[in-house]
C-alpha positions as CSV (number, residue, x, y, z in Angstrom):
1,M,214.4,40.7,91.5
2,A,213.3,42.9,88.6
3,E,214.9,42.4,85.2
4,V,217.1,45.2,84.0
5,K,216.4,46.5,80.5
6,Y,218.9,48.5,78.5
7,F,218.0,51.7,76.6
8,T,219.7,54.5,74.8
9,K,219.4,57.8,76.4
10,E,216.9,58.9,73.7
11,A,214.7,55.9,74.2
12,L,214.6,56.3,77.9
13,D,213.8,60.1,77.5
14,K,210.9,59.1,75.2
15,L,209.5,56.8,77.9
16,K,209.8,59.5,80.6
17,K,208.1,62.0,78.3
18,E,205.2,59.6,77.7
19,L,204.9,59.0,81.4
20,Q,204.8,62.7,82.1
21,H,202.1,63.2,79.5
22,L,200.0,60.4,81.0
23,I,200.3,61.9,84.5
24,S,199.9,65.6,83.7
25,V,197.4,65.5,80.8
26,E,195.6,62.2,80.6
27,R,195.0,61.7,84.3
28,P,193.3,65.1,84.9
29,K,191.3,64.6,81.7
30,I,189.8,61.3,83.0
31,S,189.2,62.8,86.5
32,K,187.2,65.6,84.8
33,Q,185.2,63.0,82.9
34,I,184.4,61.1,86.1
35,A,183.4,64.3,87.8
36,E,181.1,65.3,84.9
37,A,179.5,61.9,84.8
38,R,179.0,61.9,88.6
39,D,177.3,65.3,88.3
40,K,174.7,63.8,86.0
41,G,173.0,62.0,88.8
42,D,172.6,58.4,89.9
43,I,176.0,56.7,89.2
44,S,174.6,53.2,89.8
45,E,173.1,53.2,86.3
46,N,175.4,55.7,84.6
47,A,177.3,54.1,81.6
48,E,179.3,57.3,81.1
49,Y,180.6,57.0,84.7
50,D,181.4,53.3,84.4
51,A,183.3,54.0,81.1
52,A,185.3,56.8,82.7
53,K,186.1,54.6,85.7
54,D,187.3,51.8,83.4
55,A,189.4,54.3,81.4
56,Q,190.9,55.5,84.7
57,G,191.8,52.0,85.7
58,M,193.5,51.3,82.3
59,L,195.4,54.6,82.5
60,E,196.6,53.9,86.1
61,M,197.8,50.4,85.0
62,K,199.6,51.9,82.0
63,I,201.2,54.5,84.3
64,A,202.3,51.8,86.8
65,K,203.9,49.7,84.0
66,L,205.7,52.7,82.6
67,Q,207.0,53.6,86.0
68,E,208.2,50.1,86.6
69,K,209.9,50.0,83.2
70,I,211.7,53.3,83.9
71,A,212.8,52.1,87.3
72,Q,214.3,48.9,85.7
73,A,215.9,50.9,82.9
74,R,219.7,51.4,82.5
75,I,221.3,53.5,79.9
76,I,223.7,51.5,77.8
77,D,227.2,52.9,77.6
78,E,227.8,52.3,73.9
79,S,231.5,53.0,74.2
80,K,231.9,49.7,76.2
81,I,230.2,47.4,73.7
82,D,232.3,44.8,71.9
83,T,231.5,45.9,68.4
84,S,232.8,42.6,66.9
85,K,229.7,40.8,68.4
86,A,226.0,41.3,68.1
87,Y,224.5,43.0,71.2
88,I,221.7,45.4,71.8
89,Y,221.6,48.3,69.4
90,A,223.6,46.4,66.7
91,T,222.3,46.3,63.2
92,V,222.9,42.7,62.1
93,T,222.7,41.5,58.5
94,I,222.0,37.8,58.4
95,K,221.6,35.3,55.6
96,N,219.1,32.4,55.8
97,K,221.2,29.3,54.8
98,H,218.1,27.4,53.6
99,N,216.9,29.9,51.0
100,G,219.7,32.5,50.7
101,N,217.6,35.4,51.8
102,E,219.4,38.3,53.5
103,M,217.7,40.3,56.2
104,K,218.9,43.2,58.3
105,Y,217.7,43.8,61.8
106,T,218.6,46.2,64.6
107,L,218.5,44.5,68.0
108,V,216.6,46.7,70.5
109,N,214.8,46.3,73.8
110,E,211.2,45.0,73.7
111,S,209.5,48.4,74.0
112,E,211.4,49.7,70.9
113,A,210.7,46.7,68.7
114,S,209.1,47.4,65.3
115,L,209.3,44.9,62.6
116,K,208.1,47.5,60.1
117,E,211.3,49.5,61.0
118,G,213.5,46.5,61.0
119,K,213.9,46.6,64.8
120,I,213.6,43.3,66.7
121,S,213.6,42.6,70.4
122,V,216.7,41.0,71.9
123,D,214.1,38.9,73.7
124,S,212.7,37.5,70.4
125,P,213.9,34.1,69.2
126,I,216.1,35.6,66.4
127,G,217.3,38.4,68.7
128,R,218.3,35.9,71.4
129,G,219.9,33.7,68.9
130,L,222.1,36.4,67.5
131,L,223.3,37.9,70.8
132,G,227.0,37.4,71.5
133,H,227.8,36.0,68.0
134,E,230.1,37.6,65.4
135,V,230.5,38.0,61.7
136,G,231.0,34.7,59.8
137,E,229.3,32.6,62.5
138,I,226.4,30.4,61.6
139,V,223.8,30.3,64.3
140,E,220.8,27.9,64.4
141,I,217.7,29.7,65.6
142,Q,214.5,28.0,66.7
143,V,211.6,29.8,65.1
144,P,207.9,28.7,64.8
145,A,208.7,27.0,61.5
146,G,211.6,25.0,63.0
147,K,215.3,25.5,63.3
148,I,216.9,27.7,60.7
149,P,220.6,28.3,60.2
150,F,221.6,31.9,59.7
151,E,225.0,33.2,58.8
152,I,226.0,36.6,60.3
153,I,227.1,38.7,57.3
154,D,227.7,42.1,59.0
155,I,227.4,43.8,62.4
156,N,227.1,47.6,62.5
157,Y,226.8,49.9,65.5
158,Q,225.9,53.3,64.0
159,H,223.2,54.7,66.2
């Protein structure tokens, strides 16, 4: 059974747009490269042909993965989220109880994660550790450096 992943409508639309681009623009471009390389003669010793075939394989794999991700996707109904707890698309402010540092992360699905933008996957150790908890709770999260207690300072659902 495939694992369901939740997306906002905007995030799912972005994936669909990327898939459409790969199918309608990139696939024909690679087909053309293969045809041009084939027209240059003996394909058994043609590095250009081999490179184009490799690129085609990579593209087809990327298309298949995107199609699978879209098939498993569900749009999250943000009106049904319990906003008192940390769930996907919550921006959570946490405080490291060891050193007092505060951090703010938005919990997102894996494909939207970007540490630079402060977006962490709900599948990451910190993301998993925060899910379902509310403001004031202290959660111990196993990270590569060991177990760290974090206090949930704030949960916000402005999207």
